[in-house]
N, C-alpha and C positions, 0 to 999 in steps of 0.2 A: 118662439122666439127661444134661442140658447141662450142660458143663463154666462153670466161675463166668466167665469173658470171654463165652461167647454168652448166658448169664443177664444180664451186664450188658448189650449190646448188646440184648437184649430189652427190659430196663424202661427203656434210654432211649428206644428207639422207642415204647414207652406211653405215656412221660410226655410226650415230644415233641409226639405224635401228639395225647395227650388238651389239652392246653393251648389256649390261642385260635390263629387261625392267620392274622388278618388282617394282611398288609402295610400299616404306616403310608403316606401320599399317595396310594394307589390309590383312586380317587374314580372313583364312577358316569358312565356316559356313555362316548365315545371313537369308534372308528372304526366306520363303519354297514358291517356287512356285506353283501353282494348277495345273497343268498339262504339259504334254509334248509341249503344244505348246508354253510355254514362251520362249524355243528357237529359233523356227522358228522365231517368231514375232519381237523378239529381231536383229537378223540376216538381217530381212528386214528393220527394221528401221533404220540400219545403213547405208544404202545407198550405201556401197563399190561396186565398179565394181562387186566385186564376192568374194565368203565366204565360210566355210567351220568351223564346230565346231565341239567339242564333250565333254562329261561330263562323265567321271568312274568314279565309286565308287566300291571300293574295288572288281576290277574286272570284275565290272558287269556296262554294260552302261545304264546309266539313262537318256541323254539326247543327241541326233545326230541329226542335220538340216547343208542344204546348204541352200545359197541364191544367187542371182545374176548370172551375165555373165562370162563364162570361156573365149568369146572370142566378143568383141563387135559386130565385122566385120560380124561374123557369128548369133549372138543372140543364143550363144549356152549355155543352162544354167549350171552351176556348180554342179557335183554331186559328190557323193561320190568315185569316183574312179578318180575326176579329181586329177591332179599333179599340185603343187605349189613347187616353190622355197623355200625351209623352210629355206636359210641362216646360222644362226652362233647356230639356236638350233641343227645343226650337231656336234656341239662341244662336246653336251650331250654324242649323240654316241663315238665321241674319246676320250673322257675320260672314258666310259664305257668300252671301250676296254682296254685300260691302265692298269684298276683296275682288270679286266679277266686276262690277260698278268700274270701282278703283283701278282696274287691267284696261278697261274702256276709257278711260280718264273723266269719267263722270261723278268719282267722288276722290278727295283726298283726304286721306286719314289722318293727316298732322295738321290737314285744316280746322279752326273752330267749326264746334256745330252750327256757330249763328248762322254763317255763312249759307246752311240750308233749309234752315229751321227757325221761322220769326218769332216774333212775340216771346221770348225766353226771359227768364230772370238776368238783371245783368251777369249777375255772378256767373252763369252759367254758358254765356255765349262764348267765351274764349275759350272752352276746355275743347280740347281736340277729340277727334273721333276716335282716337286710336288709346284714348282716356277712357272713353266711355266702353270701349269693347275689351277692355282689361279689367275694367271694375275700376280702377284708378282716377276716378273723375271727382270724387267727393260728393256728387250727386245723393242727395238721400232716396230712400228706397221707401217709391208708396205703399208699399206690402205692412209698411213699421207703422202705417197710422191706423187711429182706431177705429174709424169709419170703414176702413174699407171693403167688410165683409157685409156692411149693409149696402155699399155700391157696389160689392161684385156680382149680383144678380139682374141687374137694373143693365148690364152689356154696355159700360162707358165708353166713352170716345176715349183715343188718346192725350187729346187734348183734358178732358176731365179727370185722366189719372195724373197727366202733369199738375195739375191744378191741385191735388192734392197735399205738393210738396215745394209750390214754386214761393211760396211765401217762409219754409225755412231756409235755415241758414245751411250753405257747405258742409257737411259731416268733418270734412280736412279739406287742405288744400292741396289743389288737384296734381298729382305725381309724387304724393308725399305717402302715402298707404293705398291699401287694398281695402276694399267694403265690396261687399256684393250688393247688387242694385238693381232690381226691375227696371227701373226706370233708367238706366241708359239704354238699355236695348229700345224703352220705347221710342226713346229721341232717335237712335238710328233708322227704324220703321218709319219714321217721317221724313226721315232725310232720304228714304232709300226712293219713298213716294214723292216726294218733291223732285228731284233731279230723270225720275222716272216718267214720271206724270198718270203713273198705274197705280191701284189700289194695290197695296201690300201683299195680298194673299193671290191678286190674280198675276203680280210680278211673281211670285215665288211658284205658282204653277206652270208658269210659260218659261222660268229660268233652270228649276230643278225637278219640280214633282212630274209634268208632264213630258219633258222629256226621260225621267228615268222611269215613266210607268208604275209610278206610285198612286195606283187609282184610288187607290182608299184617302188617302193623306192629304186633310186639310182642317178647317177648323170647324167646331159644331153648328151646325144647319138647322132652321128650324122646321124643313121638313127630312130632316135625315134619314135616310135610306140603307146608310150602312149599316153593318154588325157592330154597334158601340157595348162593350164592354160595359156594366154595373160596377160602380167604384165603391171602395169599401174605406170606412177610418175607423182604426180600431186603438184607443186609448184609455189608457190607464184602469186597463182591465174590462172595459166595456165597448161595444160597436158603438158607434155613431151614424148618424145618415148624412153624407156629404153631401153638399150643394153642389150643383151640376156648374162647371166652370165655363159664363160667355165668354165667348169668343173677345169679347172687346176687355175683359179683365184681367189680362195678359198678353195678350195679341201678339207683335213681333217679341216677346220677352216670353212667350210662353201659353201661346194660343193654339198649338199643333196637334191633331190626332191623327196618329196610325197606327196601322196593323205590322206586325211581325216581316209581312210579306213586302210590305214597303221599306220598312226599317234594314232590309235586306239588299233590295234593292239600291238604295243609299247607302249601307256598305260595301258592295260590290265596286259601286263608284268609285267611294273614296280608296278602297285598295289600288283599283285600277289606277289611280289620278284623272278621271274624268272630270270631278269639280273644279278644279284649278290645277295649274301647273304646280312641279314639285316644290320649285324655288318660293312661289306665293304658300304652298300647305306648310313650307316649312318658316317660313315668316310668321304666320298665323300662330306654330307653333314655338315660336321664341318667347323665351321669359322675358318678364319684364320690367324695367328696372325703373327702380324706385330714388326719389331723391338723396337719400342717403346711401346710396350707394348699393342698397342689397336688393333683391328681387322679389316681384309680387309674387309668383307661383300662378302665373296667369300667362297665358299668351292670348291671341285675337279671339275671344270666345269659346277656349280651350283653356279648361285647367291641366296642370303640366304634374307629373311626378316626378321622379329619378331623374333629375337634370331634363325632362322633355321627350326620355324614352318611353314614358307613357302617357296619353292624354286623354283627355275624355268629359263628358260633363254628366252630370245626374239630372234628373226633372222629376218635378213632384207637383199633383197639385190635392185638391183636397180628398180624391178620394183614389189616386193612383201615384206611381213610382217607376220611374224608369232609370234605365242607366246607360249612358253610350262610351264605350272604351276603345281605344286604338294602339297598337304600335306600332309605329312608322317605320321601322327598321325591318320588321318583318312583313309591313302591309297585313295585319292582322285587326279585325275589328268583332267584339263583341258585343251583343245590344241582348238588354233584358227589361221586360217590360210586367207590369205588374197592376192589377187590377184593385191596390191597396195601398193606401198611405197609412202615415203615422211612425211609430217608433222599429222599422224595418232599414235596412241598408240594401239595396239592388247591387251595389259595388260590391258585395261579401258574396254572393251569388256569382258576380262576374268572378272575382277572384277565384271562385272555387271550379267556374269552367277553365279546362285546360287551354290558354292561350295556344302551346304549344302542341296542339293534338293534329296528328297525320290525318288526311284522309278519311274517309269513314270506307271501309268496304263493299262493293257495289255502287249504284248510282243513286244519289239523290236529287229526287224532283225540287227543285227550286227555283224562283223567279232568277232572271237575268235582265242586266241592264241595257239600255238601248245608247246609244253614244250622245255624249254632249255637244 
């Protein structure tokens, strides 16, 4: 059993890694790299346990590289099919599912969550799906509860996660503030299951992972045969042994694992407009207004920077961090995956990847997407 200070450090790492990781003022474009070696050299210089990254420009892979070890004990290198926990980047997938169901008339994002999910606290019932999507709901974050780390290894159900905060008051009146909360996306996952009649993971597979041939993407499995990286947690000058994230402990808010090959397929589909029509993507990336006339800095499942010129989402678990960054006007996407959690920021690595990079000389063998 970890002592209380260590538990607090782990909780802090989970909360920091799970929230959005865009740095305001970091625009797309920048210095032009001379060739494809820029990305591998950058990754090796970071000296993380293991990393993988890709830059996709208008549906074309311009740079892709891996570095470091997926498992210290075996000295196995990270490869393109090495699977990482991507944490809260899962929320982007959940938000996309909501908008795809909205397009079919099965979900109304302006409707109250109580229309789709029953047996909720009274204070939650009238909160709209749009408030959940943008973290402006006021619903408390179950990650803040003291007993979460004890519950995490038990693979809790979505309802058990909700029960952790069901008796707590709202943090604020819906629409008056922004505060990141995993609970919002547990509620959205339940709404998805209710209107589809399908298990969340199966519906995600049917809608996005399968059509894009994201063959290694999915939650942790008891009989996992994928090549899954070992997680690392470095806090206060020492290495801690991070717990494996059970699928239920984050579920629709952060339970997805994926390789850089998988995320490349996703990035290509995003850049080529295969996931949603452009008008719905623009709506997802619209800054959410608050009651006082200010904005939240978030759209529906995406954090915004530079007035929406850059959108993205960070992700993190007890042993992993990741970052998804997209420049809508340039149709350019960067993904960084690291098998280490703690006092690091994958957004800094993404910023150093040149978002304005030209295609590399010669052919880069990379995955392609199927049509959605």
